[in-house]
N, C-alpha and C positions, 0 to 999 in steps of 0.2 A: 504494500500500500504506500502511496506517495506520502510525503510528509504532510501532516495536518498542521495548519497554522493556528495560533492562538485566536486570531480573528474568526476563523471558521468555527472553532469550538464555541466561542462566545455567541456567534450568530445562531448556531444550532440551539444553544442554551436559551437564547432570547425567544426563538420560535417556539420551543417546547413550553416555555413559561407562559407564552401567550395563548395557548390552547385553553379555552374556558372549560370549567366544570360541565360535565354532561355532553361534551363533544370529544371527538378523537381525530387523530391524524395518522398518516402512514409515514414510514421511513422515507419513502419516495417523495411524498408531498414536501416533507421537510428538506430533503436534499434539493429538490427543485427550487424551493423558496430561498434556500441559502446559496444557490448557485454551485452546488457540489455535483460531481460527476456520477456519484453512485449512492444509493440508499445504504450500502454497506459502510460508508464513511459515517453516516448518521448512527448506525447501529454500533459502530466502534466507539464513537463519542458517548453514546448513551450507556454503554457498558462500563465506561471508565470514569464518567463525570456527570452523573445524573441523580445522585442520592437526594439532593435538595430540590429536585424538579418533579413535576407531575408526570413522571415516566410512564405511569400506567395508561396515559392517554395516547400513547404512541404504539401503533400496531403494524404488523406486516399487512400488505395489501390484501391478503386473504381474509383479514378480520379475525384470525385465530392467533392468540398469544402463543409465544414459545412455550413448549411443554413445561419447562422448569419454572416458568413464571405464571402459568395460566391461572392457578387457583387464586393467588394473591392479586394478580392483575384484574381478574374478573370480579373479585370481591370489591376492590377499590372502585372499579367502574360502576358496579351495582350500587354502591353507596352514593354515587352521583346521579343515579337514575338511568344509567346505560345498561341495558339488558342484553344478554347473549342468548342465542338459540343454538343448542347443541355445541356450545363452546365457541361460537362465532358471533362477533359483533357485526351487525348490518351497517356497513359503512355508508351506504347510500342515504340513510336516514339521519346520521349524526356526524358526518365527516366535516371537519372544520376547514374552511377555505381561507388561507392566508391572504391578507390584503383585500378581502371582500367586504370590508366594513361599510 
């Protein structure tokens, strides 16, 4: 993976922090909004620097959390009114659009 700059990390952090309760975004949405070449960069940043962010609002485009996070992530989302059906969040209904204020 190419070197990730502090500016890129901060931009991803700002975007994740801006996702309102009851809404979700995908790694790809965040990558596009941050001008990054791949959702994997966002995933790497989230893995290493997201403890103080609403990380649970970021999902793969499938709407299914990673297996090791699923229980906790879906519980956090449920507490915000986001429901999953068979372990999948329906992105079409609650996907947050950056810059669409």
